[in-house]
TORPA-4810 file (N, C-alpha, C, O; in nm, 3 decimals):
<nodes>
NODE_1_0.713_-0.280_4.034_0.772_-0.386_3.952_0.921_-0.359_3.928_0.961_-0.245_3.904_L
NODE_2_1.002_-0.464_3.935_1.143_-0.447_3.906_1.163_-0.432_3.757_1.077_-0.469_3.677_T
NODE_3_1.278_-0.376_3.718_1.305_-0.355_3.575_1.311_-0.489_3.502_1.268_-0.498_3.387_S
NODE_4_1.365_-0.594_3.568_1.372_-0.725_3.503_1.234_-0.783_3.478_1.207_-0.839_3.372_N
NODE_5_1.144_-0.768_3.577_1.008_-0.819_3.561_0.935_-0.741_3.453_0.863_-0.800_3.372_L
NODE_6_0.953_-0.609_3.451_0.889_-0.528_3.347_0.937_-0.570_3.209_0.857_-0.576_3.115_M
NODE_7_1.066_-0.599_3.196_1.120_-0.644_3.067_1.060_-0.777_3.025_1.030_-0.799_2.908_A
NODE_8_1.043_-0.868_3.123_0.983_-0.999_3.094_0.839_-0.984_3.048_0.796_-1.050_2.953_E
NODE_9_0.763_-0.897_3.115_0.624_-0.874_3.078_0.614_-0.815_2.939_0.527_-0.852_2.860_L
NODE_10_0.704_-0.721_2.908_0.703_-0.658_2.775_0.733_-0.762_2.668_0.671_-0.762_2.562_E
NODE_11_0.829_-0.851_2.696_0.864_-0.956_2.600_0.744_-1.047_2.574_0.717_-1.083_2.460_T
NODE_12_0.673_-1.083_2.680_0.555_-1.167_2.665_0.448_-1.095_2.582_0.379_-1.157_2.501_E
NODE_13_0.435_-0.966_2.604_0.337_-0.887_2.530_0.370_-0.887_2.381_0.280_-0.902_2.298_D
NODE_14_0.497_-0.871_2.347_0.538_-0.872_2.207_0.514_-1.009_2.145_0.471_-1.019_2.030_L
NODE_15_0.543_-1.114_2.219_0.519_-1.249_2.169_0.370_-1.271_2.142_0.332_-1.337_2.045_K
NODE_16_0.287_-1.216_2.229_0.142_-1.230_2.213_0.096_-1.173_2.080_0.020_-1.238_2.009_Y
NODE_17_0.142_-1.052_2.045_0.097_-0.989_1.920_0.152_-1.063_1.799_0.083_-1.077_1.698_W
NODE_18_0.276_-1.109_1.808_0.330_-1.188_1.696_0.249_-1.314_1.675_0.222_-1.354_1.561_C
NODE_19_0.210_-1.377_1.784_0.132_-1.500_1.775_-0.004_-1.474_1.710_-0.053_-1.557_1.633_K
NODE_20_-0.064_-1.361_1.742_-0.194_-1.331_1.682_-0.183_-1.315_1.531_-0.270_-1.360_1.456_R
NODE_21_-0.075_-1.252_1.486_-0.055_-1.241_1.341_-0.033_-1.378_1.279_-0.086_-1.407_1.172_W
NODE_22_0.044_-1.462_1.346_0.070_-1.597_1.294_-0.059_-1.679_1.285_-0.076_-1.759_1.193_E
NODE_23_-0.148_-1.657_1.381_-0.274_-1.732_1.384_-0.384_-1.668_1.298_-0.492_-1.725_1.285_N
NODE_24_-0.356_-1.552_1.240_-0.457_-1.483_1.161_-0.566_-1.418_1.245_-0.673_-1.387_1.194_G
NODE_25_-0.538_-1.397_1.374_-0.636_-1.335_1.464_-0.620_-1.184_1.461_-0.579_-1.122_1.559_S
NODE_26_-0.653_-1.126_1.345_-0.628_-0.983_1.324_-0.758_-0.914_1.282_-0.764_-0.840_1.184_I
NODE_27_-0.862_-0.941_1.361_-0.993_-0.888_1.325_-0.999_-0.737_1.332_-1.091_-0.676_1.278_E
NODE_28_-0.901_-0.673_1.398_-0.899_-0.527_1.403_-0.857_-0.465_1.269_-0.882_-0.347_1.246_W
NODE_29_-0.793_-0.544_1.182_-0.751_-0.490_1.053_-0.873_-0.468_0.964_-0.962_-0.553_0.955_H
NODE_30_-0.876_-0.354_0.898_-0.989_-0.320_0.812_-0.939_-0.291_0.670_-0.835_-0.229_0.651_K
NODE_31_-1.016_-0.336_0.574_-0.978_-0.318_0.434_-1.031_-0.187_0.377_-1.087_-0.184_0.267_N
NODE_32_-1.015_-0.082_0.450_-1.053_0.052_0.403_-0.967_0.155_0.475_-0.905_0.127_0.577_F
NODE_33_-0.966_0.274_0.418_-0.892_0.385_0.478_-0.981_0.454_0.580_-1.099_0.476_0.555_V
NODE_34_-0.926_0.487_0.694_-1.001_0.546_0.803_-1.058_0.683_0.763_-0.983_0.772_0.723_D
NODE_35_-1.189_0.699_0.775_-1.252_0.826_0.741_-1.205_0.940_0.829_-1.195_1.054_0.783_N
NODE_36_-1.174_0.912_0.956_-1.126_1.018_1.043_-0.991_1.071_0.996_-0.964_1.190_1.009_L
NODE_37_-0.908_0.984_0.944_-0.781_1.030_0.887_-0.806_1.120_0.767_-0.745_1.226_0.754_L
NODE_38_-0.897_1.079_0.679_-0.928_1.161_0.561_-0.982_1.298_0.604_-0.945_1.401_0.548_K
NODE_39_-1.070_1.297_0.704_-1.134_1.422_0.745_-1.039_1.518_0.815_-1.062_1.639_0.814_N
NODE_40_-0.934_1.464_0.876_-0.845_1.549_0.956_-0.703_1.554_0.903_-0.611_1.594_0.974_H
NODE_41_-0.684_1.513_0.778_-0.549_1.514_0.721_-0.490_1.654_0.719_-0.369_1.670_0.738_L
NODE_42_-0.573_1.755_0.697_-0.521_1.892_0.686_-0.451_1.936_0.815_-0.357_2.015_0.810_S
NODE_43_-0.496_1.884_0.929_-0.424_1.915_1.054_-0.287_1.850_1.053_-0.187_1.914_1.086_Y
NODE_44_-0.283_1.723_1.016_-0.158_1.648_1.018_-0.055_1.709_0.923_0.065_1.705_0.949_L
NODE_45_-0.103_1.765_0.813_-0.013_1.818_0.710_-0.004_1.970_0.713_0.045_2.031_0.618_T
NODE_46_-0.051_2.031_0.822_-0.044_2.178_0.837_-0.105_2.249_0.718_-0.048_2.343_0.663_S
NODE_47_-0.225_2.202_0.678_-0.297_2.270_0.572_-0.274_2.216_0.433_-0.309_2.282_0.335_G
NODE_48_-0.215_2.098_0.422_-0.201_2.036_0.290_-0.061_2.034_0.233_-0.044_2.017_0.112_G
NODE_49_0.040_2.051_0.317_0.177_2.043_0.267_0.208_1.900_0.222_0.166_1.803_0.286_Q
NODE_50_0.281_1.888_0.113_0.325_1.757_0.067_0.473_1.741_0.103_0.541_1.836_0.140_S
NODE_51_0.521_1.618_0.090_0.662_1.592_0.117_0.694_1.579_0.265_0.811_1.564_0.300_G
NODE_52_0.594_1.583_0.351_0.617_1.568_0.494_0.632_1.420_0.530_0.589_1.332_0.456_L
NODE_53_0.693_1.396_0.645_0.711_1.259_0.694_0.607_1.229_0.801_0.579_1.313_0.887_S
NODE_54_0.551_1.109_0.795_0.447_1.068_0.892_0.484_0.932_0.949_0.515_0.838_0.876_V
NODE_55_0.479_0.923_1.080_0.507_0.797_1.151_0.375_0.734_1.194_0.286_0.803_1.245_F
NODE_56_0.362_0.601_1.173_0.240_0.528_1.209_0.278_0.417_1.306_0.323_0.311_1.263_V
NODE_57_0.260_0.439_1.437_0.298_0.336_1.535_0.199_0.220_1.537_0.079_0.238_1.516_P
NODE_58_0.253_0.100_1.563_0.172_-0.023_1.570_0.085_-0.034_1.446_-0.036_-0.052_1.454_L
NODE_59_0.150_-0.023_1.331_0.080_-0.001_1.203_0.013_-0.125_1.146_-0.082_-0.112_1.069_C
NODE_60_0.060_-0.245_1.183_0.006_-0.364_1.119_0.024_-0.355_0.968_0.133_-0.324_0.919_G
NODE_61_-0.083_-0.383_0.894_-0.080_-0.369_0.748_-0.185_-0.267_0.703_-0.252_-0.286_0.601_K
NODE_62_-0.198_-0.162_0.780_-0.303_-0.062_0.758_-0.297_0.001_0.620_-0.191_0.042_0.573_S
NODE_63_-0.413_0.008_0.556_-0.423_0.075_0.427_-0.411_0.227_0.438_-0.395_0.296_0.338_L
NODE_64_-0.418_0.278_0.561_-0.395_0.421_0.580_-0.258_0.462_0.528_-0.240_0.574_0.479_D
NODE_65_-0.162_0.371_0.539_-0.026_0.404_0.494_-0.019_0.424_0.344_0.051_0.513_0.295_M
NODE_66_-0.093_0.342_0.270_-0.098_0.358_0.125_-0.162_0.492_0.089_-0.112_0.565_0.004_V
NODE_67_-0.271_0.524_0.156_-0.342_0.648_0.128_-0.256_0.770_0.161_-0.252_0.867_0.085_W
NODE_68_-0.186_0.765_0.275_-0.098_0.876_0.312_0.012_0.894_0.209_0.047_1.007_0.174_L
NODE_69_0.067_0.784_0.160_0.169_0.792_0.057_0.113_0.854_-0.071_0.181_0.932_-0.138_S
NODE_70_-0.010_0.819_-0.104_-0.074_0.873_-0.224_-0.101_1.023_-0.211_-0.123_1.091_-0.312_D
NODE_71_-0.099_1.075_-0.088_-0.116_1.220_-0.068_0.017_1.294_-0.076_0.024_1.413_-0.048_Q
NODE_72_0.122_1.224_-0.114_0.252_1.288_-0.129_0.336_1.290_-0.002_0.429_1.370_0.009_G
NODE_73_0.304_1.203_0.092_0.376_1.200_0.219_0.472_1.082_0.224_0.450_0.979_0.161_L
NODE_74_0.578_1.099_0.301_0.674_0.992_0.327_0.629_0.920_0.453_0.619_0.982_0.559_S
NODE_75_0.601_0.790_0.444_0.537_0.716_0.552_0.633_0.614_0.612_0.700_0.540_0.540_V
NODE_76_0.639_0.613_0.745_0.717_0.513_0.818_0.627_0.452_0.924_0.579_0.521_1.014_V
NODE_77_0.604_0.322_0.913_0.526_0.251_1.012_0.617_0.168_1.101_0.732_0.142_1.066_G
NODE_78_0.565_0.126_1.215_0.639_0.036_1.303_0.544_-0.070_1.356_0.434_-0.040_1.401_C
NODE_79_0.589_-0.195_1.352_0.510_-0.305_1.409_0.605_-0.414_1.454_0.713_-0.431_1.397_D
NODE_80_0.566_-0.489_1.555_0.649_-0.596_1.606_0.648_-0.718_1.515_0.738_-0.801_1.521_I
NODE_81_0.544_-0.730_1.431_0.527_-0.850_1.350_0.586_-0.832_1.210_0.544_-0.745_1.134_S
NODE_82_0.685_-0.916_1.178_0.740_-0.913_1.042_0.638_-0.965_0.942_0.636_-0.922_0.827_E
NODE_83_0.553_-1.057_0.985_0.449_-1.109_0.897_0.355_-0.997_0.853_0.311_-0.995_0.737_L
NODE_84_0.323_-0.904_0.942_0.238_-0.790_0.905_0.301_-0.708_0.794_0.234_-0.669_0.699_A
NODE_85_0.431_-0.683_0.805_0.501_-0.607_0.702_0.502_-0.682_0.569_0.477_-0.623_0.464_A
NODE_86_0.530_-0.810_0.575_0.533_-0.890_0.452_0.398_-0.889_0.383_0.390_-0.873_0.261_Q
NODE_87_0.291_-0.907_0.460_0.157_-0.907_0.403_0.121_-0.771_0.345_0.055_-0.763_0.241_Q
NODE_88_0.163_-0.666_0.411_0.132_-0.531_0.362_0.187_-0.510_0.222_0.113_-0.467_0.133_F
NODE_89_0.312_-0.538_0.202_0.373_-0.513_0.071_0.322_-0.609_-0.035_0.304_-0.570_-0.151_Y
NODE_90_0.298_-0.733_0.002_0.246_-0.831_-0.093_0.105_-0.795_-0.138_0.075_-0.794_-0.257_T
NODE_91_0.018_-0.765_-0.043_-0.122_-0.737_-0.074_-0.140_-0.607_-0.151_-0.240_-0.591_-0.222_E
NODE_92_-0.046_-0.515_-0.137_-0.056_-0.387_-0.208_0.035_-0.380_-0.331_0.054_-0.274_-0.390_N
NODE_93_0.090_-0.497_-0.368_0.172_-0.509_-0.490_0.285_-0.406_-0.493_0.308_-0.340_-0.594_N
NODE_94_0.354_-0.395_-0.381_0.467_-0.302_-0.370_0.595_-0.383_-0.359_0.611_-0.466_-0.269_I
NODE_95_0.687_-0.359_-0.451_0.818_-0.423_-0.444_0.892_-0.369_-0.322_0.884_-0.250_-0.291_T
NODE_96_0.965_-0.457_-0.256_1.024_-0.417_-0.130_1.174_-0.446_-0.125_1.223_-0.543_-0.184_V
NODE_97_1.246_-0.359_-0.056_1.387_-0.380_-0.026_1.400_-0.401_0.124_1.346_-0.323_0.203_K
NODE_98_1.472_-0.505_0.163_1.482_-0.542_0.305_1.624_-0.521_0.355_1.721_-0.555_0.287_K
NODE_99_1.636_-0.465_0.474_1.767_-0.443_0.534_1.753_-0.453_0.686_1.643_-0.471_0.738_S
NODE_100_1.863_-0.441_0.756_1.862_-0.440_0.902_1.935_-0.316_0.952_2.028_-0.266_0.888_T
NODE_101_1.890_-0.267_1.067_1.952_-0.152_1.131_1.932_-0.165_1.281_1.819_-0.167_1.330_K
NODE_102_2.043_-0.173_1.354_2.038_-0.194_1.498_1.951_-0.316_1.527_1.979_-0.425_1.476_K
NODE_103_1.845_-0.301_1.608_1.761_-0.416_1.641_1.638_-0.428_1.551_1.545_-0.503_1.581_N
NODE_104_1.640_-0.354_1.440_1.522_-0.350_1.353_1.547_-0.421_1.221_1.659_-0.427_1.171_F
NODE_105_1.438_-0.475_1.166_1.435_-0.517_1.025_1.358_-0.408_0.952_1.249_-0.370_0.993_I
NODE_106_1.414_-0.359_0.843_1.355_-0.248_0.770_1.303_-0.296_0.635_1.378_-0.352_0.554_I
NODE_107_1.175_-0.274_0.611_1.116_-0.299_0.479_1.091_-0.163_0.414_1.031_-0.074_0.475_Y
NODE_108_1.136_-0.149_0.292_1.124_-0.020_0.222_1.061_-0.041_0.085_1.113_-0.117_0.003_E
NODE_109_0.950_0.026_0.060_0.881_0.011_-0.067_0.956_0.079_-0.181_1.019_0.183_-0.161_G
NODE_110_0.948_0.021_-0.298_1.012_0.079_-0.416_0.916_0.171_-0.489_0.949_0.286_-0.518_I
NODE_111_0.794_0.122_-0.519_0.698_0.203_-0.595_0.634_0.312_-0.510_0.595_0.417_-0.562_E
NODE_112_0.623_0.290_-0.381_0.563_0.389_-0.291_0.659_0.418_-0.177_0.734_0.331_-0.133_K
NODE_113_0.654_0.542_-0.130_0.746_0.587_-0.026_0.693_0.546_0.112_0.653_0.629_0.194_N
NODE_114_0.695_0.414_0.134_0.645_0.357_0.258_0.750_0.262_0.315_0.793_0.168_0.248_I
NODE_115_0.789_0.288_0.437_0.886_0.204_0.507_0.819_0.147_0.632_0.746_0.218_0.702_Q
NODE_116_0.843_0.020_0.659_0.794_-0.039_0.783_0.913_-0.090_0.863_0.995_-0.168_0.815_I
NODE_117_0.921_-0.042_0.987_1.024_-0.085_1.080_0.966_-0.200_1.161_0.866_-0.184_1.230_I
NODE_118_1.029_-0.315_1.153_0.985_-0.431_1.231_1.070_-0.437_1.358_1.191_-0.456_1.353_V
NODE_119_1.002_-0.419_1.472_1.075_-0.421_1.598_0.991_-0.364_1.711_0.872_-0.335_1.694_G
NODE_120_1.054_-0.349_1.824_0.989_-0.302_1.946_0.969_-0.151_1.939_1.066_-0.077_1.923_D
NODE_121_0.845_-0.105_1.952_0.815_0.038_1.945_0.894_0.116_2.049_0.927_0.232_2.027_I
NODE_122_0.924_0.054_2.164_0.993_0.124_2.270_1.142_0.143_2.242_1.210_0.214_2.315_Y
NODE_123_1.191_0.080_2.137_1.329_0.101_2.095_1.339_0.204_1.982_1.447_0.230_1.931_E
NODE_124_1.225_0.261_1.944_1.223_0.362_1.837_1.260_0.499_1.894_1.174_0.583_1.918_C
NODE_125_1.389_0.519_1.915_1.437_0.649_1.959_1.460_0.738_1.838_1.465_0.690_1.725_T
NODE_126_1.474_0.867_1.862_1.501_0.959_1.750_1.637_0.929_1.687_1.655_0.949_1.567_S
NODE_127_1.732_0.881_1.767_1.862_0.844_1.711_1.850_0.724_1.618_1.921_0.714_1.518_D
NODE_128_1.759_0.633_1.652_1.746_0.509_1.575_1.664_0.527_1.448_1.699_0.472_1.344_A
NODE_129_1.556_0.603_1.455_1.463_0.610_1.341_1.437_0.753_1.292_1.367_0.771_1.193_V
NODE_130_1.493_0.853_1.359_1.473_0.991_1.317_1.351_1.054_1.382_1.290_0.998_1.472_G
NODE_131_1.318_1.175_1.334_1.199_1.246_1.381_1.107_1.273_1.263_1.149_1.269_1.148_Q
NODE_132_0.980_1.302_1.294_0.878_1.310_1.190_0.796_1.438_1.202_0.780_1.495_1.310_F
NODE_133_0.744_1.480_1.086_0.658_1.599_1.084_0.522_1.570_1.145_0.458_1.660_1.200_D
NODE_134_0.478_1.446_1.135_0.347_1.409_1.187_0.346_1.266_1.237_0.428_1.184_1.195_G
NODE_135_0.252_1.236_1.326_0.229_1.100_1.373_0.079_1.072_1.363_-0.003_1.151_1.409_I
NODE_136_0.045_0.960_1.302_-0.095_0.915_1.296_-0.108_0.794_1.387_-0.067_0.684_1.350_W
NODE_137_-0.163_0.815_1.505_-0.187_0.708_1.601_-0.333_0.666_1.591_-0.421_0.728_1.651_D
NODE_138_-0.357_0.561_1.515_-0.492_0.513_1.491_-0.523_0.396_1.584_-0.487_0.282_1.555_C
NODE_139_-0.588_0.425_1.695_-0.628_0.322_1.790_-0.509_0.238_1.838_-0.522_0.119_1.867_N
NODE_140_-0.393_0.304_1.845_-0.273_0.231_1.892_-0.260_0.239_2.043_-0.236_0.137_2.108_A
NODE_141_-0.275_0.358_2.099_-0.255_0.370_2.244_-0.359_0.290_2.322_-0.335_0.255_2.437_M
NODE_142_-0.473_0.261_2.261_-0.576_0.186_2.333_-0.536_0.040_2.359_-0.596_-0.025_2.444_V
NODE_143_-0.436_-0.011_2.286_-0.391_-0.149_2.310_-0.262_-0.154_2.390_-0.213_-0.263_2.421_V
NODE_144_-0.206_-0.039_2.423_-0.087_-0.035_2.507_-0.125_-0.071_2.650_-0.228_-0.025_2.701_V
NODE_145_-0.044_-0.153_2.715_-0.070_-0.185_2.855_-0.075_-0.057_2.937_0.011_0.030_2.920_N
NODE_146_-0.174_-0.043_3.024_-0.185_0.081_3.103_-0.056_0.122_3.174_-0.027_0.241_3.184_P
NODE_147_0.021_0.024_3.223_0.146_0.056_3.292_0.252_0.113_3.198_0.349_0.174_3.242_D
NODE_148_0.233_0.093_3.066_0.331_0.138_2.968_0.292_0.267_2.898_0.363_0.313_2.809_D
NODE_149_0.179_0.326_2.936_0.130_0.443_2.861_0.228_0.559_2.863_0.252_0.621_2.760_R
NODE_150_0.283_0.589_2.979_0.375_0.702_2.986_0.499_0.676_2.901_0.550_0.767_2.836_E
NODE_151_0.547_0.553_2.902_0.663_0.517_2.819_0.628_0.529_2.671_0.709_0.577_2.591_K
NODE_152_0.510_0.485_2.634_0.465_0.494_2.495_0.455_0.639_2.450_0.503_0.675_2.343_Y
NODE_153_0.391_0.722_2.531_0.379_0.864_2.497_0.517_0.930_2.492_0.539_1.021_2.413_V
NODE_154_0.608_0.883_2.576_0.746_0.933_2.570_0.810_0.906_2.435_0.886_0.989_2.385_G
NODE_155_0.781_0.791_2.377_0.832_0.760_2.243_0.776_0.859_2.140_0.850_0.912_2.058_V
NODE_156_0.645_0.884_2.146_0.584_0.977_2.051_0.642_1.118_2.065_0.669_1.184_1.966_L
NODE_157_0.662_1.162_2.189_0.718_1.295_2.212_0.859_1.306_2.156_0.900_1.411_2.106_K
NODE_158_0.934_1.196_2.165_1.071_1.198_2.115_1.076_1.196_1.962_1.165_1.256_1.902_Q
NODE_159_0.979_1.128_1.900_0.984_1.110_1.755_0.920_1.226_1.678_0.945_1.240_1.558_L
NODE_160_0.840_1.309_1.743_0.777_1.419_1.672_0.872_1.539_1.669_0.935_1.570_1.769_I
NODE_161_0.881_1.605_1.555_0.966_1.723_1.544_0.909_1.835_1.632_0.792_1.831_1.668_K
NODE_162_0.991_1.934_1.667_0.944_2.042_1.756_0.815_2.108_1.708_0.730_2.144_1.789_P
NODE_163_0.799_2.124_1.576_0.678_2.186_1.522_0.584_2.083_1.460_0.494_2.119_1.384_D
NODE_164_0.605_1.955_1.492_0.523_1.849_1.435_0.388_1.836_1.504_0.364_1.897_1.608_G
NODE_165_0.301_1.754_1.444_0.165_1.738_1.495_0.127_1.591_1.503_0.158_1.511_1.414_K
NODE_166_0.060_1.558_1.612_0.012_1.421_1.634_-0.139_1.419_1.617_-0.211_1.495_1.682_I
NODE_167_-0.186_1.331_1.531_-0.329_1.305_1.514_-0.354_1.169_1.577_-0.297_1.069_1.534_L
NODE_168_-0.441_1.164_1.677_-0.460_1.041_1.754_-0.608_1.009_1.771_-0.688_1.098_1.802_M
NODE_169_-0.644_0.883_1.750_-0.780_0.839_1.781_-0.774_0.732_1.889_-0.683_0.649_1.891_S
NODE_170_-0.873_0.735_1.980_-0.884_0.635_2.085_-1.030_0.590_2.095_-1.112_0.629_2.012_T
NODE_171_-1.061_0.509_2.193_-1.199_0.475_2.225_-1.233_0.530_2.363_-1.147_0.538_2.451_F
NODE_172_-1.358_0.569_2.380_-1.407_0.621_2.508_-1.536_0.548_2.543_-1.634_0.554_2.469_L
NODE_173_-1.535_0.478_2.658_-1.651_0.399_2.699_-1.640_0.369_2.847_-1.541_0.405_2.911_F
NODE_174_-1.740_0.305_2.902_-1.740_0.265_3.043_-1.647_0.146_3.060_-1.681_0.033_3.024_D
NODE_175_-1.529_0.171_3.117_-1.426_0.067_3.128_-1.472_-0.050_3.214_-1.419_-0.161_3.200_Q
NODE_176_-1.569_-0.028_3.304_-1.617_-0.138_3.388_-1.690_-0.245_3.308_-1.707_-0.358_3.354_S
NODE_177_-1.735_-0.209_3.187_-1.805_-0.304_3.102_-1.711_-0.386_3.016_-1.752_-0.487_2.957_L
NODE_178_-1.585_-0.343_3.009_-1.488_-0.413_2.924_-1.351_-0.382_2.980_-1.299_-0.272_2.960_H
NODE_179_-1.291_-0.478_3.050_-1.167_-0.451_3.123_-1.041_-0.487_3.045_-0.931_-0.448_3.085_T
NODE_180_-1.054_-0.561_2.936_-0.937_-0.595_2.855_-0.914_-0.485_2.752_-0.984_-0.384_2.750_A
NODE_181_-0.812_-0.506_2.666_-0.792_-0.410_2.558_-0.896_-0.432_2.450_-0.948_-0.544_2.442_F
NODE_182_-0.930_-0.335_2.368_-0.880_-0.198_2.374_-0.932_-0.125_2.498_-1.046_-0.145_2.541_P
NODE_183_-0.846_-0.042_2.554_-0.881_0.030_2.676_-0.946_0.164_2.641_-0.926_0.218_2.532_H
NODE_184_-1.023_0.214_2.736_-1.082_0.346_2.721_-0.977_0.452_2.753_-0.913_0.448_2.858_S
NODE_185_-0.960_0.547_2.661_-0.864_0.656_2.679_-0.942_0.787_2.669_-0.981_0.828_2.559_I
NODE_186_-0.964_0.851_2.781_-1.046_0.972_2.786_-0.965_1.095_2.748_-0.842_1.091_2.749_S
NODE_187_-1.032_1.205_2.716_-0.960_1.332_2.695_-0.878_1.374_2.816_-0.766_1.422_2.801_P
NODE_188_-0.932_1.355_2.936_-0.856_1.393_3.056_-0.729_1.310_3.071_-0.624_1.363_3.106_D
NODE_189_-0.738_1.180_3.044_-0.620_1.095_3.052_-0.519_1.134_2.945_-0.398_1.137_2.970_L
NODE_190_-0.567_1.164_2.826_-0.478_1.205_2.718_-0.405_1.334_2.755_-0.284_1.346_2.733_T
NODE_191_-0.477_1.429_2.810_-0.412_1.554_2.855_-0.309_1.526_2.964_-0.200_1.583_2.963_R
NODE_192_-0.343_1.439_3.056_-0.251_1.405_3.165_-0.120_1.347_3.109_-0.012_1.375_3.161_H
NODE_193_-0.131_1.266_3.005_-0.013_1.200_2.949_0.074_1.294_2.866_0.197_1.281_2.866_L
NODE_194_0.013_1.390_2.797_0.089_1.475_2.705_0.126_1.611_2.763_0.231_1.666_2.730_F
NODE_195_0.041_1.666_2.848_0.068_1.799_2.902_0.167_1.788_3.019_0.172_1.684_3.084_E
NODE_196_0.246_1.894_3.047_0.236_2.029_2.989_0.321_2.051_2.864_0.316_2.158_2.804_P
NODE_197_0.402_1.948_2.824_0.490_1.969_2.709_0.412_1.994_2.580_0.456_2.068_2.492_E
NODE_198_0.294_1.931_2.570_0.215_1.943_2.449_0.071_1.975_2.486_0.023_1.936_2.593_M
NODE_199_0.002_2.046_2.400_-0.139_2.076_2.423_-0.225_1.976_2.347_-0.189_1.928_2.240_K
NODE_200_-0.340_1.945_2.405_-0.431_1.843_2.351_-0.567_1.907_2.326_-0.625_1.968_2.416_V
NODE_201_-0.616_1.893_2.204_-0.748_1.944_2.167_-0.833_1.828_2.117_-0.789_1.749_2.034_I
NODE_202_-0.955_1.817_2.168_-1.049_1.718_2.115_-1.112_1.776_1.990_-1.191_1.870_1.997_V
NODE_203_-1.077_1.722_1.875_-1.125_1.776_1.747_-1.261_1.719_1.707_-1.339_1.785_1.639_A
NODE_204_-1.289_1.595_1.750_-1.414_1.530_1.711_-1.441_1.413_1.804_-1.348_1.350_1.855_E
NODE_205_-1.568_1.384_1.825_-1.609_1.263_1.896_-1.696_1.183_1.799_-1.816_1.209_1.785_L
NODE_206_-1.636_1.086_1.733_-1.711_1.004_1.637_-1.798_0.905_1.713_-1.757_0.850_1.815_A
NODE_207_-1.918_0.882_1.662_-2.012_0.792_1.728_-2.048_0.672_1.645_-1.962_0.610_1.583_G
NODE_208_-2.177_0.639_1.645_-2.222_0.516_1.583_-2.208_0.515_1.431_-2.226_0.410_1.369_M
NODE_209_-2.176_0.629_1.372_-2.154_0.631_1.227_-2.015_0.580_1.191_-1.987_0.555_1.073_E
NODE_210_-1.927_0.566_1.290_-1.788_0.528_1.263_-1.774_0.376_1.257_-1.817_0.308_1.351_D
NODE_211_-1.715_0.319_1.151_-1.703_0.174_1.139_-1.624_0.109_1.252_-1.656_-0.003_1.294_P
NODE_212_-1.522_0.178_1.304_-1.445_0.121_1.414_-1.529_0.113_1.541_-1.517_0.016_1.617_F
NODE_213_-1.613_0.213_1.565_-1.700_0.211_1.683_-1.801_0.096_1.670_-1.824_0.023_1.766_V
NODE_214_-1.859_0.081_1.552_-1.957_-0.026_1.529_-1.891_-0.163_1.556_-1.948_-0.247_1.625_I
NODE_215_-1.772_-0.182_1.500_-1.700_-0.309_1.520_-1.669_-0.332_1.667_-1.687_-0.442_1.718_F
NODE_216_-1.624_-0.226_1.736_-1.587_-0.237_1.876_-1.708_-0.277_1.962_-1.697_-0.364_2.049_F
NODE_217_-1.822_-0.213_1.939_-1.942_-0.243_2.017_-1.986_-0.388_1.996_-2.024_-0.456_2.091_L
NODE_218_-1.981_-0.433_1.872_-2.022_-0.571_1.843_-1.924_-0.671_1.902_-1.965_-0.773_1.958_E
NODE_219_-1.796_-0.642_1.888_-1.692_-0.733_1.935_-1.692_-0.745_2.087_-1.677_-0.855_2.141_K
NODE_220_-1.708_-0.634_2.156_-1.695_-0.632_2.302_-1.830_-0.635_2.374_-1.835_-0.641_2.497_C
NODE_221_-1.937_-0.632_2.295_-2.072_-0.644_2.352_-2.100_-0.539_2.460_-2.144_-0.572_2.570_N
NODE_222_-2.073_-0.414_2.426_-2.108_-0.305_2.515_-2.204_-0.211_2.440_-2.203_-0.208_2.317_I
NODE_223_-2.287_-0.136_2.513_-2.395_-0.063_2.447_-2.355_0.068_2.382_-2.422_0.114_2.289_P
NODE_224_-2.246_0.130_2.429_-2.218_0.265_2.378_-2.069_0.295_2.389_-2.003_0.259_2.487_Y
NODE_225_-2.019_0.363_2.287_-1.881_0.411_2.289_-1.868_0.523_2.188_-1.948_0.535_2.095_A
NODE_226_-1.768_0.605_2.207_-1.733_0.706_2.108_-1.586_0.690_2.074_-1.512_0.618_2.142_T
NODE_227_-1.546_0.758_1.970_-1.406_0.752_1.927_-1.353_0.896_1.917_-1.373_0.962_1.815_R
NODE_228_-1.287_0.945_2.021_-1.232_1.080_2.015_-1.115_1.086_1.918_-1.038_0.991_1.903_P
NODE_229_-1.102_1.199_1.852_-0.981_1.225_1.774_-0.918_1.352_1.828_-0.984_1.455_1.846_I
NODE_230_-0.789_1.342_1.854_-0.717_1.449_1.922_-0.617_1.517_1.829_-0.552_1.452_1.747_F
NODE_231_-0.604_1.648_1.844_-0.496_1.726_1.785_-0.396_1.752_1.897_-0.431_1.808_2.001_Y
NODE_232_-0.271_1.711_1.876_-0.169_1.722_1.981_-0.044_1.786_1.922_0.010_1.738_1.823_I
NODE_233_0.002_1.893_1.983_0.123_1.960_1.937_0.188_2.035_2.052_0.126_2.060_2.155_E
NODE_234_0.313_2.070_2.033_0.382_2.146_2.136_0.328_2.287_2.143_0.290_2.347_2.042_R
NODE_235_0.326_2.337_2.264_0.273_2.471_2.286_0.390_2.567_2.301_0.463_2.564_2.399_E
NODE_236_0.405_2.653_2.202_0.514_2.750_2.204_0.465_2.878_2.270_0.361_2.933_2.234_F
NODE_237_0.543_2.924_2.367_0.504_3.046_2.440_0.590_3.163_2.389_0.710_3.149_2.368_K
NODE_238_0.525_3.276_2.371_0.597_3.395_2.326_0.681_3.452_2.440_0.749_3.553_2.421_N
</nodes>
């Protein structure tokens, strides 16, 4: 694909997600905090440190951001939809300050330390938005176009601090039964995308007890899936 065609496809992809928010087609949004995040927060925070910064890519209006803030963390989300950001602050009764920076619209909470960057995730360079102690990727990479996965992971690698940690959840299932998004992201594929710069550990394989897995199976009409959660960090050699 030429660079111009790739840019056109990416633009269409961004328009698609904005349109879904405008139409209220956001069935993936859940009105609860992800149990996997609660269970594995100690990894993300290196054993419970407070005051750390956490980046949440493709955040929508996730309640995980409120919960992370309540744990004493500084939270920065990114989403292409300004409507998602507006709904997040309104529904959580958070006063907001709005500004612009480069190609981004910035929403910043007053009562809670939560910022949402409205814009293209692929423009989130470390120069533009900084670096973070942790990244919580909750079923985000599974909706990235397969051709864009390496570029997406490149963004995460750039935004994580040298000693930072990425907590990531995906879906794992027979891709032949469901060819659209969300896509199946296996441990082997995850290792291929992150290694050798970073090491990848499968911390848990959530099954039918997980609400996201239950929703996914019902929505996509497939018989079985799991939800891997990965610990990802740079491997320092002595």
